[in-house]
C-alpha positions as CSV (number, residue, x, y, z in Angstrom):
1,X,24.2,122.0,-63.7
2,X,27.8,120.9,-63.2
3,X,30.9,122.8,-64.1
4,X,30.8,121.8,-67.7
5,X,34.1,119.9,-67.8
6,X,34.3,117.3,-70.5
7,X,35.6,114.0,-69.3
8,X,39.4,114.0,-69.8
9,X,40.4,112.3,-73.0
10,X,42.1,109.0,-72.5
11,X,45.8,108.8,-72.9
12,X,45.5,107.6,-76.5
13,X,43.0,110.4,-77.3
14,X,45.2,113.0,-75.8
15,X,48.2,111.9,-77.7
16,X,47.7,113.9,-80.9
17,X,49.7,113.0,-83.9
18,X,52.7,115.3,-84.2
19,X,54.4,115.8,-87.5
20,X,58.1,115.7,-87.7
21,X,59.6,119.0,-86.5
22,X,62.9,120.4,-85.4
23,X,62.3,119.5,-81.8
24,X,61.7,115.9,-82.8
25,X,64.9,116.0,-84.9
26,X,66.9,117.1,-81.8
27,X,65.3,114.2,-79.8
28,X,66.0,111.8,-82.6
29,X,69.7,112.8,-82.5
30,X,69.8,112.5,-78.7
31,X,68.3,109.0,-79.1
32,X,71.0,108.0,-81.6
33,X,73.8,109.3,-79.4
34,X,72.2,107.9,-76.2
35,X,72.5,111.3,-74.6
36,X,69.9,110.5,-71.9
37,X,69.9,106.8,-72.0
38,X,66.9,106.6,-74.3
39,X,64.8,108.8,-72.0
40,X,62.5,111.7,-73.0
41,X,61.2,113.7,-70.1
42,X,59.5,117.1,-70.6
43,X,57.6,119.4,-68.3
44,X,55.0,122.1,-68.5
45,X,56.0,124.8,-66.0
46,X,53.4,127.5,-65.6
47,X,53.6,130.4,-63.1
48,X,50.5,130.3,-60.9
49,X,49.9,134.1,-61.4
50,X,46.9,133.9,-63.8
51,X,44.8,131.6,-65.9
52,X,46.2,129.7,-68.8
53,X,45.4,131.0,-72.3
54,X,45.3,129.5,-75.8
55,X,49.1,130.1,-76.1
56,X,49.6,127.8,-73.2
57,X,47.4,125.2,-74.9
58,X,50.0,125.0,-77.6
59,X,52.8,124.5,-75.1
60,X,50.8,121.9,-73.2
61,X,50.0,119.9,-76.4
62,X,53.6,120.1,-77.5
63,X,55.2,119.1,-74.1
64,X,52.8,116.2,-73.4
65,X,52.5,115.3,-77.1
66,X,56.3,115.1,-77.9
67,X,56.8,113.0,-74.7
68,X,54.0,110.6,-75.5
69,X,55.3,110.3,-79.1
70,X,58.6,109.2,-77.7
71,X,57.2,107.0,-75.0
72,X,58.4,109.5,-72.4
73,X,57.0,111.4,-69.4
74,X,55.8,114.9,-68.7
75,X,55.7,116.7,-65.4
76,X,53.4,119.5,-64.4
77,X,55.5,121.9,-62.3
78,X,54.3,125.2,-60.9
79,X,57.0,127.9,-61.0
80,X,55.9,129.5,-57.7
81,X,58.9,131.7,-57.1
82,X,57.0,135.1,-56.9
83,X,54.6,134.9,-54.0
84,X,53.4,138.5,-54.4
85,X,51.5,137.5,-57.6
86,X,50.5,133.9,-57.0
87,X,47.4,132.2,-55.7
88,X,46.0,128.8,-55.1
89,X,43.0,129.8,-57.4
90,X,45.4,129.9,-60.3
91,X,47.0,126.5,-59.3
92,X,43.6,124.9,-59.3
93,X,42.5,126.5,-62.6
94,X,45.7,125.3,-64.3
95,X,45.2,121.7,-63.1
96,X,41.6,121.8,-64.4
97,X,42.7,123.2,-67.8
98,X,45.4,120.6,-68.4
99,X,43.1,117.8,-67.5
100,X,40.3,119.2,-69.6
101,X,42.6,119.4,-72.6
102,X,43.0,115.6,-72.2
103,X,46.5,115.2,-70.6
104,X,47.6,113.4,-67.5
105,X,50.7,114.2,-65.5
106,X,49.9,111.1,-63.4
107,X,51.9,111.4,-60.1
108,X,54.3,114.0,-61.4
109,X,53.0,117.3,-60.1
110,X,55.7,119.4,-58.5
111,X,56.4,123.0,-57.4
112,X,59.6,125.0,-57.6
113,X,58.9,125.7,-53.9
114,X,59.5,121.9,-53.3
115,X,63.2,122.7,-54.1
116,X,63.7,126.0,-52.2
117,X,66.2,124.4,-49.7
118,X,68.1,122.7,-52.5
119,X,68.2,125.8,-54.6
120,X,69.5,127.7,-51.6
121,X,72.3,125.1,-51.2
122,X,73.2,125.4,-54.8
123,X,73.5,129.1,-54.4
124,X,75.8,128.7,-51.5
125,X,77.9,126.3,-53.6
126,X,78.1,129.0,-56.3
127,X,79.3,131.5,-53.7
128,X,82.0,129.0,-52.5
129,X,83.1,128.6,-56.1
130,X,83.5,132.3,-56.5
131,X,80.6,132.5,-58.9
132,X,78.1,134.5,-57.0
133,X,78.2,137.5,-54.7
134,X,75.9,139.6,-52.5
135,X,75.3,143.1,-54.1
136,X,73.9,146.2,-52.3
137,X,73.1,148.2,-55.4
138,X,69.4,149.1,-55.8
139,X,67.4,147.8,-58.7
140,X,67.7,151.1,-60.5
141,X,71.5,151.2,-59.9
142,X,71.8,147.6,-61.2
143,X,70.1,148.7,-64.4
144,X,72.4,151.7,-64.8
145,X,75.5,149.5,-64.2
146,X,74.3,146.9,-66.7
147,X,75.1,149.0,-69.7
148,X,73.3,148.9,-73.1
149,X,73.3,146.8,-76.2
150,X,76.2,148.9,-77.6
151,X,78.0,149.7,-74.3
152,X,79.4,147.2,-71.8
153,X,78.3,147.3,-68.2
154,X,80.6,148.0,-65.3
155,X,81.3,146.0,-62.2
156,X,79.4,146.4,-59.0
157,X,81.5,147.9,-56.2
158,X,80.5,144.8,-54.2
159,X,81.6,142.3,-56.8
160,X,84.9,141.5,-55.1
161,X,83.6,140.7,-51.7
162,X,85.3,137.7,-50.1
163,X,83.7,134.3,-50.2
164,X,83.3,134.4,-46.4
165,X,81.6,137.8,-46.4
166,X,79.2,136.7,-49.2
167,X,78.2,133.5,-47.3
168,X,77.7,135.5,-44.2
169,X,75.6,138.1,-45.9
170,X,73.6,135.5,-47.9
171,X,72.9,133.6,-44.7
172,X,71.7,136.8,-43.0
173,X,69.5,137.6,-46.0
174,X,67.8,134.3,-45.5
175,X,67.4,135.0,-41.8
176,X,65.5,138.2,-42.5
177,X,68.1,140.7,-41.2
178,X,67.8,143.0,-44.2
179,X,64.9,145.0,-45.7
180,X,63.3,144.1,-48.9
181,X,65.3,145.3,-51.9
182,X,68.4,146.2,-49.9
183,X,70.5,143.3,-51.2
184,X,70.4,140.7,-53.9
185,X,72.6,137.7,-54.8
186,X,74.1,138.0,-58.2
187,X,75.9,135.6,-60.5
188,X,79.5,136.6,-61.3
189,X,79.8,136.2,-65.0
190,X,80.8,139.0,-67.4
191,X,79.7,142.6,-67.3
192,X,81.0,143.1,-70.9
193,X,79.0,140.1,-72.3
194,X,77.1,141.0,-75.5
195,X,74.2,139.1,-74.0
196,X,72.7,141.4,-71.3
197,X,71.3,138.4,-69.5
198,X,74.9,137.3,-68.7
199,X,75.9,140.6,-67.1
200,X,75.9,139.4,-63.5
201,X,72.2,138.6,-63.4
202,X,70.3,138.5,-60.1
203,X,69.8,135.0,-58.6
204,X,68.0,135.8,-55.4
205,X,66.0,138.8,-54.0
206,X,64.6,139.7,-50.6
207,X,60.8,139.6,-50.7
208,X,58.6,139.5,-47.6
209,X,55.3,138.0,-48.9
210,X,53.3,135.1,-47.7
211,X,53.8,132.2,-50.1
212,X,50.7,130.1,-50.9
213,X,52.6,126.9,-49.9
214,X,55.6,127.8,-47.7
215,X,53.8,130.6,-46.0
216,X,56.3,132.9,-44.2
217,X,59.2,130.4,-44.0
218,X,61.2,132.2,-46.6
219,X,61.9,135.9,-47.2
220,X,64.3,135.3,-50.1
221,X,63.2,133.9,-53.4
222,X,65.1,132.6,-56.4
223,X,64.7,134.3,-59.8
224,X,63.1,132.3,-62.6
225,X,66.2,132.1,-64.7
226,X,68.0,130.5,-61.7
227,X,65.2,128.2,-60.5
228,X,64.2,127.1,-63.9
229,X,67.3,125.0,-65.0
230,X,67.9,123.6,-61.6
231,X,64.3,122.5,-61.1
232,X,64.5,120.8,-64.5
233,X,67.7,119.1,-63.4
234,X,66.3,118.0,-60.1
235,X,63.3,116.4,-61.9
236,X,65.4,114.6,-64.4
237,X,64.0,116.6,-67.4
238,X,65.8,115.9,-70.6
239,X,64.3,118.4,-73.0
240,X,63.2,121.8,-71.6
241,X,60.9,123.2,-74.3
242,X,60.4,126.9,-74.0
243,X,58.9,129.7,-76.1
244,X,61.2,131.9,-78.2
245,X,61.6,134.8,-75.8
246,X,63.8,132.5,-73.6
247,X,66.4,132.0,-76.4
248,X,68.6,134.8,-75.1
249,X,68.3,133.3,-71.6
250,X,69.6,129.9,-72.7
251,X,73.3,130.8,-72.0
252,X,72.3,131.5,-68.4
253,X,70.3,128.3,-68.2
254,X,73.4,126.4,-69.3
255,X,75.7,128.4,-67.1
256,X,73.8,127.5,-63.9
257,X,74.1,123.8,-64.8
258,X,77.7,123.9,-65.9
259,X,79.0,126.0,-63.0
260,X,77.5,123.5,-60.5
261,X,79.0,120.6,-62.6
262,X,75.7,118.8,-62.9
263,X,75.9,115.8,-65.2
264,X,73.3,114.7,-67.8
265,X,72.0,118.3,-67.7
266,X,68.7,119.1,-69.5
267,X,68.7,120.8,-72.9
268,X,66.7,124.0,-73.4
269,X,64.9,124.2,-76.8
270,X,62.9,127.2,-78.0
271,X,59.9,127.3,-80.3
272,X,57.7,130.1,-81.6
273,X,54.9,131.1,-79.2
274,X,51.3,131.3,-80.5
275,X,50.3,134.8,-81.6
276,X,46.6,135.0,-82.6
277,X,45.2,138.0,-84.3
278,X,42.4,140.0,-82.6
279,X,43.7,138.5,-79.4
280,X,45.9,139.5,-76.4
281,X,47.7,136.8,-74.5
282,X,49.7,138.9,-72.1
283,X,48.7,137.7,-68.6
284,X,49.4,141.2,-67.2
285,X,46.9,142.7,-69.7
286,X,44.4,139.9,-69.2
287,X,44.5,140.6,-65.5
288,X,43.9,144.3,-66.1
289,X,40.8,143.4,-68.1
290,X,39.5,141.2,-65.3
291,X,40.3,143.7,-62.5
292,X,39.0,146.6,-64.5
293,X,35.7,145.0,-65.1
294,X,36.1,145.1,-68.9
295,X,35.2,141.4,-68.9
296,X,33.2,139.2,-66.5
297,X,36.1,137.3,-65.0
298,X,38.9,135.0,-66.3
299,X,36.4,132.6,-67.8
300,X,34.4,135.2,-69.7
301,X,33.7,133.6,-73.1
302,X,35.4,136.5,-74.9
303,X,38.7,135.8,-73.1
304,X,41.4,133.8,-74.8
305,X,41.9,131.8,-71.6
306,X,41.3,128.0,-71.8
307,X,38.6,128.4,-69.2
308,X,37.0,131.1,-71.3
309,X,37.1,129.0,-74.4
310,X,35.7,126.1,-72.4
311,X,32.8,128.2,-71.2
312,X,32.2,129.5,-74.7
313,X,31.7,125.9,-75.8
314,X,35.0,125.0,-77.5
315,X,36.0,121.4,-77.2
316,X,39.4,120.0,-76.2
317,X,39.5,118.1,-79.4
318,X,39.1,121.3,-81.5
319,X,41.9,123.1,-79.5
320,X,44.2,120.1,-79.8
321,X,43.5,119.9,-83.6
322,X,44.2,123.7,-83.9
323,X,47.5,123.3,-82.1
324,X,48.4,120.4,-84.3
325,X,47.6,122.3,-87.5
326,X,49.6,125.4,-86.6
327,X,52.7,123.2,-86.1
328,X,56.0,123.9,-84.4
329,X,58.3,126.6,-85.8
330,X,61.4,128.5,-84.9
331,X,60.2,131.9,-86.0
332,X,57.4,134.0,-84.6
333,X,54.3,134.5,-86.7
334,X,50.6,135.4,-86.2
335,X,47.9,132.8,-86.8
336,X,44.5,133.8,-88.2
337,X,41.8,133.3,-85.6
338,X,39.7,132.0,-88.4
339,X,41.7,128.8,-88.2
340,X,40.7,128.2,-84.6
341,X,37.0,128.9,-85.5
342,X,37.3,126.5,-88.4
343,X,38.6,123.7,-86.1
344,X,35.6,124.1,-83.7
345,X,33.1,124.2,-86.7
346,X,34.7,121.1,-88.1
347,X,34.5,119.3,-84.8
348,X,30.9,120.3,-83.9
349,X,29.6,119.6,-87.4
350,X,30.2,116.0,-86.7
351,X,28.8,115.9,-83.1
352,X,26.4,118.8,-82.5
353,X,22.6,118.1,-82.3
354,X,20.6,120.2,-84.7
355,X,17.8,122.2,-83.0
356,X,15.6,125.1,-83.9
357,X,15.9,128.4,-82.0
358,X,14.5,131.9,-82.9
359,X,16.7,134.6,-81.5
360,X,14.7,137.7,-82.6
361,X,11.1,136.4,-82.7
362,X,8.3,137.6,-85.0
363,X,4.9,136.1,-84.2
364,X,3.2,134.2,-87.0
365,X,-0.5,133.1,-86.9
366,X,-1.6,130.3,-89.3
367,X,-5.1,131.4,-89.9
368,X,-6.4,128.2,-91.5
369,X,-4.7,125.9,-89.0
370,X,-7.2,124.4,-86.4
371,X,-7.2,126.4,-83.2
372,X,-6.7,123.7,-80.6
373,X,-4.8,121.2,-82.9
374,X,-1.2,120.1,-82.2
375,X,1.1,117.7,-84.0
376,X,4.7,116.6,-84.0
377,X,7.3,116.3,-86.7
378,X,10.3,114.0,-86.7
379,X,13.5,116.0,-86.9
380,X,16.9,114.4,-87.5
381,X,19.5,115.2,-84.8
382,X,22.5,115.3,-87.0
383,X,22.7,114.6,-90.8
384,X,26.4,114.0,-90.5
385,X,25.8,111.1,-88.0
386,X,23.4,108.4,-89.0
387,X,23.5,107.0,-85.5
388,X,22.3,110.3,-83.9
389,X,18.7,109.4,-84.3
390,X,15.8,111.9,-84.3
391,X,13.5,113.8,-82.0
392,X,9.9,115.0,-82.2
393,X,9.3,118.7,-82.5
394,X,5.8,120.1,-81.6
395,X,3.8,122.3,-84.0
396,X,0.7,124.5,-83.4
397,X,-1.3,127.4,-84.8
398,X,1.0,130.1,-83.6
399,X,4.7,130.0,-84.2
400,X,7.7,132.3,-84.2
401,X,10.1,132.9,-87.0
402,X,13.2,135.1,-87.1
403,X,12.4,138.8,-87.7
404,X,15.1,138.9,-90.4
405,X,13.3,136.1,-92.3
406,X,10.5,138.5,-93.3
407,X,10.6,141.6,-95.4
408,X,7.5,143.6,-96.4
409,X,9.2,145.1,-99.5
410,X,12.0,142.6,-100.3
411,X,14.8,143.0,-102.9
412,X,14.7,140.8,-106.0
413,X,16.8,137.8,-104.6
414,X,15.1,137.7,-101.1
415,X,13.8,134.1,-101.0
416,X,12.5,134.2,-97.5
417,X,9.0,135.2,-96.4
418,X,7.3,138.3,-97.9
419,X,3.7,139.3,-98.7
420,X,2.2,136.7,-101.1
421,X,5.3,134.6,-101.1
422,X,5.4,131.0,-100.2
423,X,8.2,129.3,-98.1
424,X,8.8,126.0,-96.4
425,X,8.8,125.6,-92.6
426,X,11.6,123.2,-91.8
427,X,10.2,119.6,-91.2
428,X,6.6,121.0,-91.4
429,X,4.5,122.8,-94.2
430,X,4.5,125.4,-96.9
431,X,3.1,128.7,-95.7
432,X,2.2,131.9,-97.6
433,X,2.1,135.4,-96.0
434,X,-1.4,136.9,-96.3
435,X,-1.3,140.0,-94.2
436,X,0.9,142.1,-91.8
437,X,0.0,143.7,-88.5
438,X,1.9,146.7,-87.4
439,X,2.1,148.8,-84.2
440,X,-0.1,151.8,-84.7
441,X,2.4,154.2,-83.0
442,X,5.7,153.0,-84.3
443,X,4.9,151.2,-87.5
444,X,6.9,148.2,-86.4
445,X,5.7,144.8,-87.7
446,X,4.4,142.8,-84.7
447,X,2.5,140.0,-86.3
448,X,2.1,138.1,-89.5
449,X,-1.0,136.2,-90.7
450,X,-0.3,133.3,-93.1
451,X,-2.0,130.3,-94.6
452,X,-0.6,126.8,-94.8
453,X,-1.1,123.9,-97.3
454,X,-2.0,120.7,-95.4
455,X,-0.9,118.7,-98.3
456,X,2.7,119.8,-97.9
457,X,3.2,118.0,-94.5
458,X,6.9,117.1,-94.2
459,X,8.0,119.8,-96.5
460,X,7.1,118.7,-100.0
461,X,4.2,119.5,-102.3
462,X,2.3,116.7,-104.0
463,X,1.8,118.8,-107.1
464,X,5.6,119.3,-107.4
465,X,5.7,123.0,-106.9
466,X,8.9,124.3,-105.4
467,X,9.8,127.0,-103.0
468,X,13.2,128.6,-102.6
469,X,13.2,129.5,-98.9
470,X,13.2,127.2,-95.9
471,X,12.8,128.8,-92.5
472,X,13.3,127.5,-89.0
473,X,10.6,128.1,-86.4
474,X,9.4,127.4,-82.8
475,X,5.9,126.7,-81.7
476,X,4.6,129.5,-79.5
477,X,2.7,127.1,-77.3
478,X,5.6,124.7,-76.7
479,X,8.7,126.8,-77.0
480,X,10.8,128.0,-74.0
481,X,12.0,131.4,-73.3
482,X,15.8,131.8,-73.1
483,X,18.6,134.2,-72.9
484,X,21.2,133.9,-75.7
485,X,24.6,135.6,-75.6
486,X,26.2,136.5,-78.9
487,X,29.9,136.8,-78.6
488,X,32.3,138.6,-81.0
489,X,36.0,139.3,-80.9
490,X,37.0,141.3,-77.8
491,X,39.1,143.6,-80.0
492,X,38.4,145.5,-83.2
493,X,41.9,145.4,-84.7
494,X,44.1,142.5,-85.7
495,X,47.0,143.4,-83.4
496,X,45.4,145.0,-80.3
497,X,48.6,144.7,-78.3
498,X,50.7,146.8,-80.7
499,X,52.2,149.8,-78.9
500,X,51.2,153.1,-80.4
501,X,51.9,156.5,-79.1
502,X,49.0,158.0,-77.2
503,X,47.0,154.7,-77.4
504,X,46.3,152.0,-74.9
505,X,45.4,148.4,-76.0
506,X,42.1,148.9,-74.2
507,X,41.3,151.6,-76.8
508,X,40.8,148.8,-79.2
509,X,38.2,147.0,-77.2
510,X,35.1,146.0,-79.2
511,X,32.0,147.7,-77.7
512,X,29.9,145.1,-79.5
513,X,31.8,142.0,-78.3
514,X,28.7,140.9,-76.4
515,X,25.0,141.2,-77.3
516,X,22.5,139.7,-74.9
517,X,19.1,138.6,-76.3
518,X,16.6,138.0,-73.5
519,X,13.4,137.1,-75.4
520,X,14.6,134.1,-77.5
521,X,12.3,131.2,-78.3
522,X,13.8,127.7,-78.3
523,X,12.3,124.3,-79.1
524,X,11.3,122.5,-75.9
525,X,14.0,119.8,-76.2
526,X,16.5,122.5,-74.9
527,X,14.8,123.0,-71.6
528,X,17.0,120.3,-70.0
529,X,20.0,121.0,-72.2
530,X,23.2,119.1,-71.4
531,X,25.8,121.4,-69.7
532,X,28.5,119.5,-71.7
533,X,26.5,119.5,-74.9
534,X,26.9,121.6,-78.0
535,X,24.1,122.4,-80.4
536,X,23.7,123.8,-83.9
537,X,20.9,126.3,-83.9
538,X,19.7,125.7,-87.5
539,X,20.8,128.5,-89.9
540,X,22.5,130.5,-87.1
541,X,25.5,128.8,-85.6
542,X,26.8,126.6,-82.8
543,X,25.8,127.2,-79.2
544,X,26.2,125.7,-75.8
545,X,24.5,126.0,-72.4
546,X,26.3,128.4,-70.2
547,X,27.2,126.0,-67.4
548,X,27.7,128.9,-64.9
549,X,24.3,130.6,-65.4
550,X,22.0,128.0,-67.0
551,X,19.0,126.7,-65.0
552,X,15.8,125.0,-66.1
553,X,14.0,128.1,-65.0
554,X,16.4,130.5,-66.8
555,X,18.1,128.8,-69.8
556,X,21.2,130.7,-71.0
557,X,23.1,129.8,-74.1
558,X,26.4,131.1,-75.5
559,X,27.2,131.3,-79.2
560,X,30.4,129.4,-79.8
561,X,30.8,130.4,-83.4
562,X,28.6,131.2,-86.4
563,X,28.1,128.9,-89.4
564,X,30.0,130.9,-91.9
565,X,33.5,129.5,-92.3
566,X,35.8,131.9,-94.2
567,X,38.9,129.9,-93.4
568,X,37.6,126.8,-95.1
569,X,36.8,128.9,-98.2
570,X,40.3,130.4,-98.2
571,X,41.9,127.0,-97.7
572,X,40.0,125.6,-100.6
573,X,40.9,128.4,-102.9
């Protein structure tokens, strides 16, 4: 089977409708004032130090969507300024995720490392303008000198070095004459600024690490807050859309552009990041889960990564719909994961083929059914789609039903199978339980004997009698064995990342986040399941073939989401 990537949505499909929001209002004003000559040019600038998660999906949809809405362009740019944490694996995964979500950067894929020489030249210009200096303080000393929110910082003893000395030292930093961490280049701004980001921030540090693109050419690397605005400017970005944590960094963004006297400078705009309950989106913590073996890799279906959601069976349409529904706000908030699950249910309800699968099988023998007789029943593929057609499902004397669909001593409102009770088999016949076979040692029910009414073929009785229960089933002779993985939330509490004394976020991991069922019985149509297909297992939920592990000899399916939709009920109320 292939990697399970859906074909990228075309440009029109990827351009989700965006309601009016404060970012669009800013763009509208810039259009009226001809700030950028009628241009709108955004960028999505991930760091290649991990896999993208559902929060990045919101940023991707926003940056590509707002540009498309204004007939503009969007760049994909990798902020590869920290080689010690970056890898080509992450670059490739990010490209795959953006494409899978349905967006196209066309020929506009860039790297911050493309601009290393130009960024260095800009730093030299800042030194010449008396706006940057080489500092010998250690990182700990820099923190001590910076002050606090209530106390101003104090100047570095190296702040008043001459321009000539700073240029000489910075050149020698580039040439590799000094050890890592021994010197940095700092902006000369204001150590008494109420904004700590403006208290002579570091612009360059010495770091000997092999870069995934430039190899060992450089031993000094620009800091994000310096590389970010200048990379935006070099690429002609007009609106630099960032998450809210960068709001306090905006004065430094503007300072870099203003001090270099760069015209038609981009404008940084901040929006609230996506916080999802029962979920962690910190790349550092996600990396810990991967490296610590708490999950089975970045694309584990329990992970909130885009690759994890893809492997779980989520569709790009559902994720784009989710991002559209949560909207764009200025203030942080937490979104109920039930909304994301509602979006995938709503999408799959329209497209998923209905099939029968028994996850915890109980053997049922139809005593009065002919021993060697077989027949087929027509089953609709999707009642929501009249063009989906139907398929033939085989039936025989021995079938499997769900173990939970039988009770020997049922409560009053149990309408499934019980001794002497009659139920309908979906698409097939009425059956009545006649006897129960148990394991002599354990007392466990291992087999049921039932009778069927041949006159009820298709599921209705000619005499008009009614039954209250309808069960799904699989023919024992024709069904296939499969492994089914039932996924739940990775965490047991709504805010697993909340810092509590004496507790680690991993203490909130859900021990029941994965249940593997190895003896499931599926109707034979699923033997050659489509790796890109999604299916509704009748009465159970939505499932997909696991495109990493599935084979015709060993079918493996992942539960995407159950059928119960609490969000739809809450929304209706």
